C-alpha positions as CSV (number, residue, x, y, z in Angstrom):
1,T,-118.2,-24.7,91.6
2,G,-115.5,-26.9,93.3
3,T,-114.7,-27.2,97.0
4,Y,-111.3,-26.2,98.3
5,V,-110.2,-28.0,101.4
6,Y,-107.9,-26.1,103.5
7,C,-107.6,-28.8,106.4
8,V,-109.4,-31.5,108.3
9,V,-109.7,-31.4,112.0
10,Q,-110.8,-34.2,114.4
11,A,-112.9,-32.8,117.3
12,A,-115.8,-34.2,119.4
13,R,-117.5,-30.8,119.0
14,R,-117.8,-28.1,116.2
15,P,-114.4,-26.3,116.3
16,T,-114.4,-22.6,116.7
17,L,-113.0,-20.5,113.9
18,P,-110.3,-18.2,114.9
19,A,-111.2,-14.6,115.4
20,G,-108.2,-13.5,113.0
21,L,-108.9,-15.9,110.2
22,G,-108.3,-14.2,107.0
23,P,-110.4,-14.4,103.9
24,G,-108.5,-17.3,102.5
25,L,-107.4,-17.7,98.8
26,D,-108.3,-15.0,96.4
27,G,-111.5,-15.9,94.3
28,L,-112.9,-18.3,96.9
29,A,-115.8,-17.8,99.1
30,A,-115.3,-17.3,102.7
31,P,-114.1,-20.3,104.6
32,R,-116.7,-22.5,106.5
33,L,-116.6,-25.7,108.6
34,L,-118.2,-28.7,107.1
35,Q,-118.8,-31.8,109.2
36,V,-117.7,-34.8,107.2
37,A,-118.0,-37.4,109.9
38,R,-119.1,-37.8,113.7
39,D,-115.8,-36.2,114.9
40,L,-114.2,-34.9,111.6
41,W,-114.6,-31.4,110.4
42,A,-113.0,-29.8,107.2
43,L,-112.5,-26.2,106.7
44,V,-113.7,-25.6,103.1
45,A,-114.6,-22.9,100.7
46,D,-116.4,-22.9,97.3
47,A,-114.0,-22.4,94.6
48,P,-114.9,-21.3,90.9
49,L,-113.6,-24.1,88.5
50,E,-112.3,-21.6,85.9
51,R,-109.8,-20.5,88.6
52,F,-109.0,-23.8,90.4
53,D,-109.5,-26.7,88.0
54,A,-106.5,-28.8,87.0
55,A,-105.5,-26.8,84.1
56,A,-105.6,-23.3,86.0
57,I,-103.5,-25.0,88.7
58,E,-101.1,-26.2,86.3
59,R,-100.7,-22.9,84.8
60,G,-100.3,-21.3,88.2
61,L,-97.6,-23.8,89.2
62,R,-95.2,-22.3,86.5
63,D,-95.4,-18.8,88.1
64,L,-93.6,-18.8,91.4
65,D,-95.2,-15.5,92.5
66,W,-98.6,-17.2,92.1
67,V,-97.4,-20.2,94.1
68,A,-96.1,-18.0,96.8
69,A,-99.3,-15.8,97.0
70,Q,-101.5,-19.1,97.2
71,A,-99.2,-20.4,100.0
72,Q,-99.5,-17.4,102.1
73,A,-103.2,-17.2,101.7
74,H,-103.6,-20.8,102.4
C-alpha cells in the first residue's frame, strides 16, 4: 500500500475537513489528515500500488478520459 497526497496545509491546529468532502479518487481509502510537522497537515489516502504505482500511472496518462476522471476526483 502506498500513500496518495492530495495537499499539504499549514495550520496551527488540526484543520477541519469540509462536510461536503467527496470520497476522493476511485480505489483509494477515505481521505484523512496526517500531521507531518508541528504546523503542517497532509490530506492523504491509502493507495493500492497495483493501481497507483509508476507503471499504472504511466498507462493512465495515455488515456485522456482517465486523466480527466482523476483530475476531477482530486
